[in-house]
N, C-alpha and C positions, 0 to 999 in steps of 0.2 A: 259238162260245159261250165266254165267259170263265168261269174257275173262280177263286173267291176264298175265302180262309181268313181269318177275322177273330176276334181275341180281344177280350174285353170287349164282346161283341156284344149283351148283353141290354138295354142302356139307353144313353142319351146318344149320344155320337159313334159308338160302335160300331154301335148299332142303326140310326142314321140312315144310316150307310154301307151297312149290309146292305140297307136298304130301297131306296137309290139303285141299288145294283148289281143287285138283283133286278128293278127296273123295266127295266133294260137287258137282262134275260134271262140274267143270270149264274147259275151254280150255286154255292151257298155252303156252306162249312163254318163253323159258328158256335160259338164257345167262350165260356162264362161259367160262373160257379159254380152258378147256380140253374136247374135243369131246367125248372121251371114257366114262368119268364120266357122262356127260350129257345124252349119249345114254343109259347107265345103269339106270339112273334115269327115263328117259322116259319110258323104257320098264317095269319098276316095278310099274308105275302109272296106275290107271284105265284108260281104253280107250286110250292106248298109241298112236294110230293112229291120235288122235285129236291134239296132242301137237307138237310144233315146237321147234327145238333146234338151237342155234346159238353159235358156238364156236369162241370166240373173246376175246380180252383184252379190258376191259371197258375204259382204257385210250386211246384207238383208237376211237376217237369220230365219225369219218366218218363211221367206221364199225358198231358202236353202232347205229348210226342214220339209216344206211341202214337196219339193223335188225329190228328196230322199224317200219320203213316204210313197210317192207315185212310183218310183223305181222299184221299191220293195214290193208294192202291190203288183207291178208288172211282171217281175221275175221270180218272186217268192223268196228264195234265199240269196243273199249277197255275200260273196266271198271276200272281196277286196274293196276297201275304201281308201283312196289316195287323196290326201289334201295337198294339192300341188299349186294352188293359187298363191301367187306371191309377187311382191314388187321390191325393187332395189332403187334407192335414190340417195344421192349424197346429202348429208345433213350436218349441221354444226349447231351445237347447243347454244352458242353465244347469240344466235339470232332468234329473237322472239317469234318471228314469222315462221320459223321451222317447227315450232311446237305442234301445230295442226298436222304437219307432215309426219312427225313422230307418231301421232295418234293414228293416222291413216295406215302407216306401215304396220303398227301393232295390230290394228283391226284386221288387216288382210292376212298378214303372215302368221299371227298367233291366234287371235280370237276366231277367225274363220276356220282354222284347223279344228278347234274345239267344236264349233258349230257343225262342221262337216261330219265329225265322228258321232256326235250325240244321238242323232235319230236312229243309228244302226245298232247300238250296243245291246239294247234289250232284246231285239230280234235275233242278233247273232248268238246271244247266250243260249237260245233255244236249240241251236243245232251245231254249236262250235265243236263239239266232240265227235260229230258225225261228218262234218265237212270242214275243210280249211277256212279259217276266218282271219283276215289281216286288216288292221288299221295302220295306215302308212303315213307318217309325217315326213314331209320334205324339208329338211333343215339346211345347213350349209357349213362348210369349213369355217366361214366367217363367224359362226356362232361359238367356235371353240375358244377364241380369244378376240377381244375387241379390236377392230381395225379403225385407224384414224380416218375421219371424214365419213364414216359409216356407222355412227353411233346407233341410229334407229335400226338399221338392217342387222347389225351384229347383235344388238339386244334382242330383237325379235327372234332371230334364229337360235340364240342361246336359250331363249324361253321355250322355243319349240322342242329343243333337245331335252330340257328338264321336264317339260310337260309330258312328253312322250314316255320318258323314263318313269315318271310318277304313275301314268296311266298303265304302263306295262306291268308294274308291280301290283297295282290295284286289280288288274284283270287276270293275273297269273293263274288263279284257280278256275277261271271261267272257260278256258280253252281258246280264248281269243288272243292272238299274238299281235303285239304292237311293235312295229318295225320303224326305226328311224334311219332314213337315208340322208347322208350329208354329202351333197355334190361339192366337188371342187370347181374348177373353171370348166363349164360346159358351153359349147358353141351354140348359143341361142340368141334371140333378139336382145335379151337382157344384158348379155356380155359384149355384144357387138359394139356398144357405145363406149366401152372402156378404151382408153387411149394408152394404157400401160401394158407391159408384158404380162401374160397370163400363163404361168408354168403348167405343163401337162394338160393344156387345153384339149378337151375330148369332144369328138363329134357326138351330137345329141342322140343319134340312133344307136351308137355303141353304148352310150350311157344307159339308154332304155333297156337294152338286152341285159346288161349287168344288173340293173336295178330290179327288173322282173325276176331274174334268177335269185337274187337275194331275198326278195319278197316271198317267192315260192318256198325257199328254204326256211323262212321264218326267223331269219337272223334278228337279233335285237338292235344292232347298230352296224351300219356299213358306210364307210367313206368311199366314194367313187369319183375319179379313178383311184386304183389302189396306191399309186405313187403318192397321192395327196394324203392317204392314210398315214404314210410314214412322216410326211410333213406335219400332219396334225399331232402325231405323238411327240414330235420334236417341239412343236409350239407349246404343248401342255407342260413339257419338262423344263422349259427355259425359266430361269428366275426373272422376276419382274424387271430388275434393273437392266438386264441384257435384252429382254423383249422390248422394253421401252426405248432403249438406245437404237436398236435395229429398225423397229417399225415406225419410229418418229421420222425416219428419213425416206420411207418408201412413198412412191406416188400413190394417189388414191382417187376414188371417184369424185368428180367435181360436184360441188353443191349446185343444186338447181336454183337459178335466179328467178 
């Protein structure tokens, strides 16, 4: 029976991943800020008595570490840790008042990923060659090239991609596999506020199935849906002058006033 620890579990991608793993019989540790939403999620999962919920802010690293230690104590071996907590908000560097927003985005999207993994690594090293162990960072296609109006979000997700790559190489000999999942447009509360076209928009439950399969396979990096993988490769190959010309004209997430 798998054991899985998920941050950002109360809605969107995190909740869909929790539902998919629970269908497979996993025991879950679920982290999010709102106790009521976590409890609602737990109760609608198969075998709700198996799962533990932890209501906390992922930027509170001490609380996150305590939750991780409690889950380890409860289940023994932890197979999968998914750092799914994340926020997206329009930002513009020219506004001084956006600097604290930049900091908050980086704290949640990047630093909380580090803090989510940290308490598990030493324990996982003890059994990683006997049981599958995965550390999963949820990045984004927006981290492949910077998007206008999304400086903070794009930077944070680019950092998640690089961080997970560094960690993957660092842990290569340990038996722990580090998996980077880069979603394209997924139908979640985060994307419902977007007023522009979202190519290859994917239902969140279908995303969860594809992501769980990729995690089980231990892939190093996967863009979901697959069509956005082709888009990502194209974006990486564009020369700067052409990328700048095309993307300076596209609509983007509005800045929060």
